[in-house]
Structures are given as C-alpha cells and as structure tokens.
C-alpha positions in Angstrom: 117.5 7.5 103.5 115.4 7.7 100.4 114.9 4.0 100.4 113.6 4.2 104.0 111.4 7.1 103.1 109.7 5.4 100.2 109.3 2.2 102.2 107.7 4.1 105.1 105.5 6.1 102.7 104.3 2.8 101.0 103.4 1.2 104.3 101.7 4.4 105.5 99.7 4.5 102.3 98.6 0.9 102.8 97.5 2.0 106.2 95.5 4.9 104.7 93.6 2.5 102.4 93.1 0.0 105.2 91.5 2.8 107.2 89.4 3.8 104.2 88.0 0.3 103.4 87.9 -1.6 106.6 85.2 0.4 108.4 82.9 0.0 105.4 83.4 -3.7 105.3 82.7 -4.0 109.0 79.6 -1.8 108.9 78.2 -3.7 105.9 78.7 -7.2 107.4 77.7 -6.6 111.1 73.9 -6.4 111.6 74.3 -4.0 114.6 75.7 -1.4 112.2 72.9 -1.8 109.6 71.3 1.7 110.3 74.8 3.3 109.9 75.4 1.3 106.7 72.1 2.5 105.3 73.0 6.1 106.2 76.4 5.9 104.5 74.9 4.4 101.4 72.4 7.2 101.2 75.1 9.8 101.6 77.1 8.1 98.9 74.1 8.1 96.5 73.4 11.8 97.2 77.0 12.5 96.4 76.8 10.6 93.1 74.0 12.9 92.1 76.1 16.0 92.6 77.8 15.9 89.2 74.6 15.4 87.2 72.8 18.1 89.1 75.6 20.7 88.9 76.3 20.1 85.2 72.6 20.1 84.3 71.8 23.2 86.2 74.6 25.1 84.4 73.6 23.7 81.0 70.9 25.3 79.0 68.2 23.0 77.7 68.3 22.4 74.0 65.9 24.6 72.1 63.2 23.5 69.7 64.7 22.3 66.5 63.1 22.6 63.1 63.0 18.9 62.3 63.2 16.9 65.5 62.9 13.1 65.8 60.5 13.2 68.7 57.0 14.7 68.8 54.7 14.8 71.8 50.9 14.6 71.8 48.8 15.6 74.7 45.8 13.5 75.5 44.5 16.2 77.7 41.0 15.2 79.1 40.2 12.8 76.2 38.2 9.7 77.1 38.9 6.3 75.5 36.9 7.1 72.4 38.8 10.4 72.0 42.1 8.7 72.4 41.1 6.1 69.8 40.4 8.9 67.3 43.7 10.6 68.2 45.7 7.3 67.6 43.9 6.8 64.2 44.7 10.4 63.2 48.4 10.0 64.2 48.6 6.7 62.4 47.5 8.4 59.1 50.7 10.5 59.1 52.8 7.3 59.1 55.2 7.8 62.1 57.8 5.1 62.6 56.9 4.5 66.3 53.9 5.5 68.4 54.6 5.4 72.1 51.4 5.3 74.2 52.1 6.2 77.8 48.6 5.2 79.0 47.4 2.0 80.6 43.9 1.0 79.6 42.6 -1.3 82.3 39.9 -1.3 84.9 37.2 -3.9 85.9 34.4 -1.4 85.9 35.1 0.1 82.5 33.1 -1.2 79.6 34.9 -2.5 76.5 35.6 0.2 73.9 35.7 -1.3 70.3 36.9 2.0 68.8 40.0 2.0 71.0 40.7 -1.7 70.4 40.5 -1.2 66.6 42.7 1.8 66.7 45.4 0.1 68.7 45.2 -3.1 66.5 45.6 -1.0 63.4 48.7 0.7 64.8 50.1 -2.5 66.4 53.2 -2.7 64.1 54.2 0.8 65.1 53.1 1.0 68.7 54.7 0.6 72.1 52.3 0.4 75.1 53.3 1.6 78.5 53.1 -0.7 81.5 54.0 -0.2 85.2 56.2 -2.4 87.3 54.6 -3.2 90.6 56.6 -3.1 93.9 56.1 -5.3 97.0 55.9 -3.8 100.5 59.7 -4.0 100.8 60.2 -2.0 97.6 61.2 -4.9 95.5 59.9 -5.2 92.0 57.4 -7.9 91.2 57.7 -10.0 88.1 54.2 -9.2 86.6 53.7 -5.5 85.7 50.4 -3.6 85.7 49.5 -3.7 82.1 46.7 -2.8 79.6 43.8 -5.2 79.4 44.4 -8.0 76.9 41.5 -6.8 74.7 43.6 -3.6 74.0 47.0 -5.2 74.2 48.6 -4.9 70.7 52.1 -4.1 69.7 55.1 -4.1 72.0 55.2 -3.3 75.8 57.6 -1.3 77.9 57.4 -0.3 81.6 57.1 3.4 82.1 58.1 3.6 85.8 60.7 6.2 86.8 63.2 5.5 89.6 62.4 7.9 92.4 61.5 6.9 96.0 60.4 10.2 97.5 57.6 12.6 96.5 60.0 15.5 96.2 62.9 13.6 94.7 64.4 14.8 91.4 64.2 12.1 88.8 67.8 11.5 87.9 67.6 7.8 87.0 65.7 5.2 85.0 65.8 1.5 84.8 66.4 0.5 81.1 65.6 -3.2 81.6 64.3 -5.4 84.3 65.4 -9.0 84.8 62.7 -10.8 86.9 65.1 -13.2 88.6 68.0 -10.7 88.8 70.2 -13.4 87.4 72.9 -12.8 84.7 71.7 -12.3 81.2 71.7 -15.5 79.1 69.9 -16.9 76.1 67.6 -18.8 78.4 66.2 -15.8 80.4 66.5 -13.1 77.7 62.9 -13.8 76.7 61.8 -12.8 80.2 63.7 -9.5 80.1 61.3 -6.6 80.4 62.2 -3.5 78.4 61.5 0.0 79.6 59.1 2.2 77.6 62.0 4.3 76.3 64.4 1.5 75.3 61.5 -0.4 73.6 60.8 2.7 71.5 64.5 3.1 70.6 64.8 -0.6 69.8 61.9 -0.2 67.3 63.1 3.1 65.9 66.9 2.6 65.6 68.2 -0.9 66.3 71.8 0.3 66.0 71.5 2.9 68.7 69.7 0.4 70.9 72.5 -2.1 70.5 75.1 0.4 71.3 73.3 1.4 74.4 72.9 -2.2 75.6 76.6 -2.8 75.0 77.3 0.3 77.2 75.0 -1.2 79.8 76.8 -4.5 79.8 80.1 -2.8 80.3 78.7 -1.1 83.4 76.0 -2.9 85.4 72.9 -4.3 83.7 70.9 -4.3 86.9 71.6 -0.8 88.1 69.7 2.3 87.0 71.0 4.6 84.3 71.7 8.3 84.9 69.4 10.5 82.7 71.3 13.1 80.7 68.5 15.6 80.2 68.3 17.2 76.8 65.2 19.5 76.9 62.3 20.9 78.8 58.8 20.5 77.4 59.1 23.7 75.4 62.1 22.2 73.6 59.9 19.6 72.0 57.3 20.1 69.3 54.0 19.3 71.0 50.5 18.9 69.6 47.1 19.2 71.2 44.0 17.1 70.1 42.4 20.0 68.2 45.5 20.2 65.9 44.5 16.9 64.3 41.1 18.3 63.4 42.2 21.7 62.2 44.6 20.5 59.4 47.8 21.6 61.1 50.4 21.6 58.3 53.2 20.6 60.7 51.6 17.2 61.2 53.2 16.1 57.9 56.5 16.1 59.8 55.4 13.1 61.8 56.2 10.7 59.0 59.0 8.4 60.0 59.4 9.9 63.4 58.7 9.0 67.0 55.3 10.2 68.4 54.7 10.0 72.1 51.1 10.1 73.5 50.4 11.0 77.1 49.8 13.9 79.5 51.5 17.2 79.0 51.4 20.7 80.4 49.3 21.5 83.5 48.1 18.0 83.9 45.9 17.4 87.0 47.3 13.8 87.4 49.8 14.4 90.2 51.4 11.0 89.8 52.6 12.0 86.3 54.3 15.2 87.5 57.9 14.9 88.5 60.9 17.1 89.6 63.7 17.5 87.0 67.1 19.1 87.3 65.7 22.1 85.4 63.2 22.8 88.2 63.3 23.7 91.9 62.2 21.4 94.6 60.7 24.3 96.5 58.2 24.7 93.6 55.6 22.3 92.3 56.9 19.4 90.1 58.0 20.9 86.7 58.0 18.0 84.2 55.5 15.4 83.0 56.6 11.8 82.7 56.1 11.8 79.0 58.7 14.6 78.6 61.2 12.6 80.8 60.7 9.6 78.5 61.4 11.9 75.5 64.6 13.0 77.2 65.7 9.4 77.8 64.9 8.4 74.2 66.8 11.4 72.8 69.8 10.7 75.1 70.1 7.1 73.8 69.7 8.2 70.1 72.4 10.8 70.6 74.6 8.3 72.4 74.8 11.0 75.1 74.6 8.6 78.1 77.0 8.6 81.1 80.0 6.4 81.0 81.8 5.3 84.2 85.5 5.2 84.7 86.9 1.8 85.4 87.2 1.2 89.2 90.7 -0.3 88.9 91.9 2.8 87.1 90.6 5.1 89.9 92.2 2.8 92.5 95.6 2.9 90.8 95.4 6.7 90.4 94.3 7.2 94.0 97.0 4.9 95.5 99.8 6.4 93.3 98.8 10.0 94.3 98.5 9.2 97.9 101.9 7.4 97.9 103.6 10.4 96.4 101.8 12.8 98.8 102.7 10.6 101.8 106.4 10.6 100.8 106.3 14.4 100.4 104.5 14.9 103.7 106.8 12.5 105.6 109.9 14.4 104.3 108.3 17.8 105.2 107.2 16.6 108.6 110.6 15.4 109.5 112.2 18.7 108.5 109.6 21.3 109.4 107.4 20.1 112.2 106.2 23.6 113.3 104.7 24.7 110.0 103.8 21.2 108.8 100.3 21.0 110.2 99.0 24.2 108.7 100.7 23.7 105.3 99.6 20.1 105.0 96.0 20.9 105.7 96.0 23.7 103.1 97.5 21.3 100.6 94.8 18.7 101.4 92.1 21.3 101.0 93.5 22.4 97.6 93.8 18.8 96.4 90.3 17.9 97.5 88.8 20.9 95.6 91.1 20.2 92.6 90.0 16.6 92.5 86.3 17.5 92.7 86.8 20.2 90.0 88.6 17.9 87.6 86.0 15.2 88.1 83.2 17.7 87.4 85.0 19.0 84.3 85.5 15.5 82.9 81.9 14.7 83.6 80.6 17.9 81.9 83.0 17.5 78.9 82.9 13.8 78.1 80.0 12.4 80.2 82.5 10.2 82.1 81.7 9.8 85.7 84.6 9.3 88.1 84.1 8.1 91.7 86.1 11.0 93.2 85.3 9.8 96.7 87.9 7.1 96.2 90.5 9.8 95.7 89.2 12.5 98.1 88.7 10.4 101.2 92.3 8.9 101.2 93.7 12.5 100.7 91.7 13.6 103.7 93.1 10.7 105.8 96.7 11.2 104.8 98.0 13.5 107.5 96.2 11.8 110.4 97.4 8.4 109.3 100.9 9.9 109.0 100.8 10.8 112.7 99.6 7.4 113.6 102.3 5.7 111.5 105.0 7.9 113.0 103.9 6.9 116.5 103.9 3.2 115.5 107.2 3.4 113.7 109.0 5.1 116.7 107.6 2.4 119.0 108.9 -0.3 116.7 112.3 1.4 116.6 112.5 1.6 120.3 111.4 -2.0 121.0 112.5 -3.9 117.9 115.2 -1.7 116.4 113.0 -0.9 113.4 114.6 1.3 110.9 112.4 4.3 110.0 112.7 7.7 108.3 111.7 9.5 111.5 
C-alpha cells in the first residue's frame, strides 16, 4: 500500500505543479490574455517588494558616524558661478571622488568659464551625473541627457532612479545599462553605461566594485538591483555652501573620501524628491535623489546588497515539501474524510504563514531573497488537486482497473 501511496502522491504532486505553471505559460503566450498577464506580473512585482519594505520599516536607519566615507554637499540655490566656487573649495580638501549630481546644459544659457575651469581642474576625481532618456513606450534610449561638452570632464554615470509612478517608493536602481541589451562581451563592454553610484564606487574602491559586478553576473545583469537603504539624510554628514567660507574644521575630513554634490533638504525641485521605505506615501516625498545615491554607494561598499536564492534550489525544496504533504494528506483523507477538510486547511494556512515568515527572516538576517511564491502557491493548491486526483484515479480504476490508494 505504501508503494501505491507514494506513487499516487508523486503523480498528484506533478499535477499540482502542472496547475501552477501551465496557466502562466498560456497567459504569457496568448495575446488575448495580455491584460491578465500584465496584471499578474504587477502583482508579482508588488509581492517582491514586500520583504524589502517590511524589513526596512522595522530596521532603524544607521546613525551619523564620526568618520563616514560619504559626505553630502547641498548646492541650495547656487547659480553656475556659485557651484564652480563650491567645486573649487571642495577640491582643495583633496577628496578621492567628487560626485556631481547636476546636469549643466541648455541652449539659452551662456558659457560659464569659471564652471568649466573648476570641472576641468577636478576631472581626475569627478563623476558627472547624466540621465537616461526613455521613449514613448518606456524603453531606454541609447544616448543619455548629459552635460554640455564644454563642461564635460571626468567620468559620467546616469543618475536615473527606477520608479514609474509619482508616488512609488524607490526600491530599485539600474547599476548598468547595455544599449543593445545583448550579453556582456569584450566587444560591447565599451558601450556599457555605468550608473552614477557604480561609477563612483568604481573610482573609489575597485575591489568593492568588482565584487558587486560579480554578484550582478550571478543574478541578472539587465535587471534592476534592490536598494538596501542604510540611512536617512540626517545619518550623513552634510555641508551647506556657507560652511566652505566660514572655515568649518570638519571639512578636513573630506580628504580621501567621497563627496556628493546636489540638492538636499527642503529642495523646491520636485523631480529630485522621492519616496523611500523610511517615509509614508500619504505624506510628501521624504528623500532627495542625492541621499538615495549615497545609500546605494554605501550599500555596495558594505557589500550589503541582496542575494537571490537559486531557482532550482527553491523548485527542489518546493516539490519535495509538496510531495511529502501530498502523501500525508492522501493517507489522512483515506482514513478520516470527515475531519480532513478542516484540518488540511488549517495545516495549509500554518505552512503558508511559516513559509512567508522563514523567507522574511532569511532576508532580514542574510539579505538572501527567496521566491516564496514558488512554495506558497503549490501548498495552497494541494488539497484541491488532491480532490481532483482522487476523482480521476477512481474513474481510472473503474474503467481501466487502475490500482490506486483510494
């Protein structure tokens, strides 16, 4: 009987995974179901954000440290001449990298020699922000919006943040952009566009950059990366333009560090204000883009990025668990049909909550993201597929003398 039980449990488990995967394949490949497919993908993406949001909301932001690697400088309302003086002053303190999250372009703006000279003098240390441009369909165009060539010195990195809606929480960023979306090779590596954050890390700490790129290659080089937020703005040491004219003694700490220049605080530039997991979508946006870039840079330098569990491991665990549960449910169903429905549903509920909880704990403890839906959905389908399999097995026994556990 046990042999028959395990065979039936195995076949029923196969039926569970068929029911789990077949609809998705049909919906994805039949044009008629395109709206449904889009909705399902959106639900899946929202679920993927649950773990980062829950763990971030329960985690206190890092406090200001005495000697941090990253310093933020607010350009406030400075014009181009003022920004030029600010860059010159920062350069005097010999930081290792100066990240400039400002695009200097415009046809109706006259050439500013002071700005050009300041940027040229700091070219060996600077990373200039650019912006990837999207087409009407949301696709990225190959040529970014960049600083005019007369000001273009040093390295470049696109500063776009991956968020589609005005009230979306910024959870992702694109580390690199490959214009033709082909695989990475020696022939197209020169065309690879680095993000603002990764370009800064590359210049500041090549080893950390290399480790992060290896991590990306093990995952998916074309997909966005989850941002593991480290601090709010108050967790970074920030400077205002007057600090550089008043002889602030703390400015000596800039030597050998990363200095990011851009908008901070109550900026009136709405495009630069974003929602972070520290904030509340019912309130105004809580974080400037420069602070988000600082979080990304610190995440990479700390090697604190999210790792994804291998898909085949999750599939093996899911199938094995479902097979054992199916065998248990089959045996219980055959012996106690009256109490089976209630007890089995309770067991399913407990296992779903337990799977979610374990996945959340693993993510919060080791920054390893598990696709728990691949375990949860088969568990939810188990009992209903069991009823279907029993009906099918009894029909086969009646008509074809099929040997079954029922």
